[in-house]
N, C-alpha and C positions, 0 to 999 in steps of 0.2 A: 390652156391651164397657165397660168403664170409663171413664170421660170425666174427661178431665185439661186443660180447655180454659181458653184465657187469648184476650183480645184486645188487640192492640198497638196497634189502632187501629178503633174501632167508625165511623166516619165512613163511609158510603156514598161512591159513585161521584158526587159532584156532575157538575155541567153544567161542561163545560170549552169552549175555545173548539170552535168547529165547523171540521169535516175537509172537503175537495172531494172531490169526485164522483172517478170514474177509478179506482175499485178492481180489481184492487188494488194499483196503484200509490200510494207515497209520496208525501204530497203534504204541503204545509204546513198548519199547523192553523188560519192566518186565514182559509181559503177556507169559505164554508157550503154546503150543497148535499147532493147523494145521503147523502153520511156526516154529516152533522149527528146530534149525540147522538140525538136520538130516531131515527134509522136504524141504527145501531152495533150490534154484536156484542158482549155483556157476556161477558168472558173470567174463570175462576177458573183459578187453577193450584195443582195439587194436587202437593207433592215440589217444591221449591226449590233441589235440591245442583245439582252440576256441571252434568248435561245440560240442566236447565232453565235455569240461566243463562246457559250459552254456547249453548244451542241451542234449545230449545222456548221457550220467555216474550221470548228475545233475537230471533226471526225472527220471533214473533206480534204483538211489540208495534210491529214496522213500519209494520202496516198501518193506515189512516186509520179502517177501516171497522169495527176491532175496539179494544176498550180493556180491559185486565186491569184488572179492578174489585176481585178477592180472591185473597188467596195463605194457602197452607196448609203446612205443615208440623208432625211429629210434634217436630221441635228448633225451641225458641223463638227460639235465635240465627239459625236460616236462616232463620226469618220474618219476625225486623226485618231482616234483609240484603235479605230481599225486597219489605218496604215502601219500603226506601229506595232500591232499585234501578228499581223501578215508579216512586214519587212522581217520582225523579231525571229519568227517563227525560222523562215527561210536565213535569215542571219546565223542563227545558230547550227542550223543544219549545213550550210555551207563551207561555216569556218570564217566567213567574211562579211562586211557589211550588204547591205542588200536594198536597192530602191525600185522595186519594179510594179508597184502598185498604182494604179491610177485612181482617185478619187471622183467621186460625184454627188451633186446633191439631188440631181434630177434622176428619176431610173430610166427613164425614157434616153437621154443621153446614154448612158450605159447601154442601154439595148441597140443602141445604133452604132457600137464599137465590133467591128465585124471578125475581129481577133478573138474574140467572145463566143465559143461554145455550148457553154450553158450557165444557167441563172439558179443561184439559191435566193428562197425568197423565205423570207425568216421575220415577215411584217406583221403588224397585225391582222387580226382577222379581218376586219372589214377591206383591207388591202387585196387580201390573197387574190379574189378573181380577177380583178382587173388586171395587176401587174403580170398574172401567170398569161389573160390572155394575150396582154401585147407582147410577151415575151415567144412565146410560140408564133405570131402573128411576125416576129422580128427573125424569127429562123432560132432563135433560141430552145436548148431542152430544158427543162426544167426540176427543179427539186422542191417542193411546196411543203411548207410548213401544214399541218392539219389545223383547223376545219379546211375543208377544200372549197368554202363561199359563208359569205352572210347569210344566204336564201338560196332556197331552192333553186329558182329561176335563175341566179348568176351560176349556179352549180351548172346547170344544164348548158347554159351557152359556155361555160368553161370547158364540158369534157367533148361537146359540139367543136369549139376550135382547135382543140389538141386532135380529133379525129381529122379533122378537115386539113391540117398543116401538117400532119405526118409528124410530129415532132415527140419525144419521149419527156413523159412527165411520172414523175415519180411522188405520191403524197407521205407525208412524212407520218407515217402509221406504222412507226420503227418497231412494236410490238411484233408484224409479221418477220421481222429478223432474229427475234429472242427465242432460243430453240423451244422453250416450252409452250409459248402458245402455238407455232405449228404443230406441235407432238397432240398437245391438247385436241387442236382440230381436224387429225389424221384419225386418232381415237373418236372422236365422234363419228365422223363420214365411214369409219369403217365399222361402226356399231359395235362399239365396245361397251358401251353401256345400255345395250337395245337401240328400241326407237327412240329418238331425241323427242320428249314430249315440254319441257320447259327448260327457259332460262333465266336465271338470276343474276342482274347484274349489280355491283356496287359500286358509286362514286363519290368522290367527296365533294364540298360543297363551300361557297365563298361568304363571308359575313357580307353584311350592309356596313354603311360608312357613315359617317357626320357628312351635314353640307358643309360646302367646301365655298369660301368667298372666292372673288375673282383674283386672278394673278396678273401681273405685267408677263406677257410672253416675254422670254428668252429670248436675246439677240439673234443665238445660236440655232436656233428654232425655227423651223418652216411651219407653221402651226397649222395654216390653213392646207397646204399641201400634206400635213398628217391627216388633219380631220376628212380630208378627200373626199368621195362622192357623200359622206353622211353630215345630215346639219350642222349648221355652224352654233356652235355652245362656247361661252366665256372658256378661257382657260384658265385652269388650275392645275398642279404640279401631280395631284393625285387620280387626275381623268386623265394623263398621258403616261410618264415614265419619270424616274428617278434623274435628279439633274447630277448627283453626286456620285451613284452607284448601280449599278448593274442587277439592283435587285426586283425581284416580282412585280412589273409596272400595273398600275392601277386600272388601264383601259380593259383589263382581264374581267373587273367588274362592272362593267358598262355595257346595259343592253345596246346601246349606239353603236358599237364597236363590234357587239358577240352575243351569243347566247349564255354565256355562265359553263359550268362544268357538265352540262348536257351537251356538250358540244367539247371543249377543251379536253376533257375524258372522254367525254362517250364516244367521240371520233376514233378513239383507239379500239376501247371495248366493244364496241357495239360492230366495228368492224371485223373482228375475231368471231362473233357471235356469227356474224354472214358468211363468213369463210367455213366456220363448221358447219353451215348450215345448207353449203352449195347455194345461197342467193344471194351472191356478190353483187348482182347487175337485178338486183330486185328491190322489196322493203318489205311494210307491214301493209296488211290490208284494212285494218282496224287501231286505233290508237285511242288511249283515253289516260287520264287521271289528275291530279293538282299538284301543285305546291304553294308555296308561300314566298310573296316578294317583298320587298321591304317598300314600305309606304312613305319614308321621308328618306334624305340624302343622295349622297351624289354615285354610290355605288347601289344598284338596282338589280344587280342579276339573282335571280330566282335562289331560294335558300331551300331549306328541306323539303323532299319532294320525293315521292311514288306514280311513277307512270307504267303503264301497261302497254304491249302490242301485240294482235295476234298475225302471223303469216299464212299466205295460203297452202302451207302444207301442215298447217294446224298445231306448229308450235306458239305456243305463250310464253312473252318476255316481258319482265318483271325489271324495272330500272327504279333502285331508290339510292339514296345518301342513309338508310337505315342495312343497308345491307356492308357486308365486306367486301371492299376493294378488290374486284376481279371478277371473274365472269365462273358462275356455277350452271355445267351445263346435267339438267336430272332426264334417266332414262327409265326404261320398264326394267334393264337389268342396273343399275345405278346412278355413279353421278361423279363428275369430274370438277375440281375447281383448279382455276389457273391464275396467275397473278404475278406482279412483277418482281415479288419478292424484295430485294434488298436494292434494287436497282430505281435511280433515277436518273431523266435527262437532264437534268438542271439542279444545281444546290440547293434552289427555293421551290423545288417540286413539292405538291402538298401530297405527301406521301401516306399513306397510314401508319399509325402511331402503335398497332399491334403486332409485330414480325408476326410471318405466316410464312410457309412454304410455297415456291413457286407451284408447283403442280401436285395437286393430292386427290383420292380417288375412293371411293366409298371402301373399294376393296384392291389393294395394294399391287395386286397383278393385273389391274386393267392398264398402271402405268410401267409394269415392267414386261408387258407384251410388246412383241415386233410387230412392226409394220411388211407385210411379205410383197415381194416384188410385185404379186398381180393384184395388190390391193391399190386403196386410193392414198398416193405418195406426192405430196404439196412441193412447190419449191421450196428451194432451200437458199438461204440467204444468212450469212455468216455476220454481215454489217449491211444498215439499209442505206445509208452514202455511199458506198462500195458498189452496192447492186446496180444504185442508179450510173454510177459510173461504167460498170459492166456494159450496160443496157446501150449506153450512149454510144459504145464503141460497137457492139454487135446489132443497132438497131433492131435489138426486140423488145416485149414487153417487159417491165421491172416486176417487182414483187408487189406493188400497191401501185397500179394504174390509175389514172384519173379516171375513169365509169366506176371503179372499185371504189377509191376515195367520195367521189362523189352520192354515189347510193348510201355509202355509212354517214355520211353528212346528212343527207337526204332524212334519212331515221332520227338521227339525232333532233332536227330542226321539225319532225314531226311530232317528238314528243315533246318537245317546247310548245307549240302549237295548244295541243291538247293542256299543257298546264296551265296555259292563257284563258283557253275558253272552257276548260274545265267542264267536258260533254265528250263523250262518245264520239270520235271523226273515223270517216271512211274513207280508205285512200285507195287509187287506182296506180301500183306503180307503174301501169305501162304508159297510162297518158297522163301521169306526174301531176293529178288535178282529185280534188277531193271531190266525192258524189254530192251532190246539190247543194253546194254549201258555199255561198259567197262570201260571207265572212271570215271562214277558215282561205279560201282561195287568195284573197286578199292579202294574207300576211304570205306567199309564196314569193311575193317580193316586196321592196321599200320603193320609195321615188328615190332617186342618184342628184344631186348636187352639181351643178353645172361649173365647170366643165370637166368636171371627175367623173365621167362616162365611157364608157366602150361601146 
């Protein structure tokens, strides 16, 4: 890979004022104890755009037992902004100027920094698997934005790499750390709606776009590295990210870099469905459906769609933009509907315009019932990034480990394949191959552009 590096600041993380014990609580920086500098986890942020500033760095930086000491992006403007963001936060906390952040243009150079314990990977979808694989191979623990990978084969490679290296990896399926989603899964697991028969999932969709002319590549952007393993195509701003703000980037609507909302939000909702079904290490055995795709323009991910999946336990799943955004579990004795309510991870999240309760049921008694100590009690996480930090310390699995994230992403990609082929497909979740279907199996991977390979 051609290295176009720069260092906005070469000052390594200095000793700041100690932090008090009480992890993962946010406490004043003036108190020494368990979270003194020698005990802190040093974190690097790879990708410093919208989701990092609004969510990943924003949540991680709150914890006293961790400190962000490095930032990396292929856009030098965004790196400089990230340095100011992190140093500004710690300066406000300490009451004096801080200059403890090292900036990188090449994530592999950040990974070579032996002072770093873990990394936040908040890059576009097509970069997730390769960067996470390189991170765990470099001995780093990882918080990885969902979806886990661009393809099912890359997801399998990622999960294998994490297990081979013994590192901690948390997938950014933060709904697992929201009380209503965990409780809904517990209610289903414990038979409060009887035998589960059907799951109905609603997702948002993205509109198509106009044809965009080629533009000069900004001098602050290493566009070749941004494209990474995907084919070279001409630069236009709406294909990448805005150059003047941190609003929602255009790459989310390009199939070259992701599958659209079926993985963008589907990774969240299908993950919760798997959790409630106790199918976190499996997937559907049949998928089918259809979708509308733009016939012209830059933005070409799926539009309106309806797809279905069937699992080995007999449960059928419907996923469509025509359904309310959330997850409806239907059983022989009633139903439960769970959604985010008013929560949004970023200001530009495409949330539903119709207000809804975070948790509803056919009978109010279902959601007021208590889960007994002798019933299925799922892991409790109060905040997703904090849960990752706890796992880094304890060396126990986080609430959304890599194989779970791979399986939820895989299910989404299976639905996407059904959209493309518009016929019923038969899937083997153990072999992770379609039955006797060369055309579908060819879609399990994509060619990688040299030298962006793993």
